[in-house]
C-alpha positions as CSV (number, residue, x, y, z in Angstrom):
1,V,62.7,-21.1,-55.0
2,Q,63.0,-18.5,-58.2
3,L,64.6,-15.4,-58.1
4,V,64.9,-12.9,-61.3
5,E,67.0,-9.9,-61.1
6,S,66.5,-6.7,-63.2
7,G,67.3,-3.0,-63.4
8,G,70.8,-3.5,-64.2
9,G,72.7,-1.3,-67.1
10,L,75.2,0.9,-68.2
11,V,75.8,4.4,-66.3
12,H,78.2,7.1,-65.6
13,S,80.1,7.8,-62.3
14,G,77.7,9.4,-59.6
15,D,74.3,8.1,-61.3
16,S,71.9,6.1,-59.6
17,L,70.3,2.8,-60.2
18,R,67.4,0.4,-58.6
19,L,67.5,-3.4,-58.8
20,S,64.8,-5.3,-58.5
21,C,64.6,-9.3,-57.5
22,A,61.3,-10.9,-58.1
23,A,61.0,-14.2,-55.6
24,S,58.5,-17.0,-56.0
25,G,58.3,-20.3,-54.2
26,F,58.7,-18.5,-50.7
27,R,57.5,-15.5,-48.8
28,I,60.8,-13.0,-48.6
29,D,59.4,-11.7,-45.4
30,T,59.9,-15.2,-43.6
31,A,63.6,-15.0,-44.7
32,A,67.2,-13.2,-45.0
33,M,67.5,-12.1,-48.6
34,A,71.0,-10.5,-49.3
35,W,72.4,-8.8,-52.7
36,V,75.9,-9.8,-53.7
37,R,78.2,-9.1,-56.5
38,Q,80.9,-10.4,-58.8
39,A,83.5,-8.3,-60.4
40,P,85.2,-9.3,-63.8
41,G,88.1,-12.1,-62.5
42,K,86.9,-11.5,-58.8
43,G,84.8,-13.8,-56.3
44,L,81.6,-13.0,-55.1
45,Q,81.2,-10.0,-52.8
46,W,78.4,-9.7,-50.3
47,V,77.0,-6.3,-50.8
48,A,73.8,-6.0,-48.2
49,T,71.3,-8.1,-46.4
50,I,67.7,-7.4,-45.2
51,R,66.1,-9.3,-42.7
52,Q,63.7,-9.1,-39.6
53,D,66.1,-7.6,-37.4
54,G,67.4,-4.8,-39.5
55,T,69.6,-4.2,-42.6
56,F,73.0,-4.3,-43.2
57,Y,76.1,-3.3,-45.4
58,H,79.2,-3.8,-46.7
59,D,81.8,-1.1,-45.8
60,S,82.1,-0.2,-49.7
61,V,78.4,0.6,-50.2
62,R,77.3,1.6,-46.4
63,G,75.7,5.2,-47.1
64,R,75.2,4.8,-51.0
65,F,73.1,1.8,-51.5
66,T,69.9,0.8,-49.5
67,I,68.0,-2.8,-49.5
68,D,64.7,-2.8,-49.1
69,R,61.7,-5.1,-49.9
70,D,58.1,-5.0,-50.8
71,N,56.4,-8.0,-48.9
72,E,53.0,-7.7,-51.0
73,K,54.7,-8.3,-54.3
74,N,57.3,-10.4,-53.0
75,V,60.1,-8.3,-54.3
76,V,63.8,-7.0,-52.8
77,F,65.2,-3.7,-54.3
78,L,68.9,-2.4,-54.1
79,Q,68.9,1.1,-54.7
80,M,72.3,2.2,-55.6
81,N,73.1,5.9,-55.6
82,G,76.5,7.7,-56.1
83,L,77.5,4.7,-58.1
84,Q,81.4,4.4,-58.9
85,P,83.4,2.4,-61.4
86,D,84.6,-0.1,-58.6
87,D,80.6,-0.9,-58.4
88,T,80.7,-2.5,-61.7
89,A,79.8,-6.2,-61.6
90,R,77.0,-8.8,-62.1
91,Y,74.6,-8.4,-59.0
92,Y,72.9,-11.2,-57.8
93,C,69.9,-11.7,-55.6
94,Q,70.2,-14.4,-52.9
95,Y,67.9,-16.2,-50.5
96,G,69.9,-16.5,-47.5
97,T,73.3,-15.8,-46.2
98,L,75.1,-18.7,-46.9
99,S,77.6,-19.4,-49.5
100,D,75.7,-22.0,-51.0
101,S,72.4,-20.3,-51.0
102,P,70.1,-20.0,-53.7
103,R,70.6,-16.9,-56.4
104,G,69.0,-15.8,-59.5
105,Q,70.8,-15.2,-62.7
106,G,72.0,-11.7,-61.8
107,T,71.5,-8.4,-63.8
108,Q,74.9,-6.5,-65.1
109,V,76.1,-3.1,-63.7
110,T,78.6,-1.2,-65.7
111,V,79.7,2.3,-64.4
112,S,81.8,4.2,-66.6
113,S,84.3,7.0,-65.4
């Protein structure tokens, strides 16, 4: 299992970013895939999950973030709109929804006010 995230960066409040997670070693359409994040000095926070029965979001991002996937390319995305300074964190793609599920190295998102 390998997960490689990309698409992070430094943006201003209100801007958008689209994160990508290229997966290998398994098919994403057979698994629950999630995005989690870790802000400086804080623990991991679940952000969103996509699985066969739908998509699910943390209350803090619902309506602003969208998780989707391209099964042919085996890539999971996180579209982030209306970014706020509180969204500043390292974002990780995760294979599964357990606390010890495999994750990638992450991509940094920094939102300035």
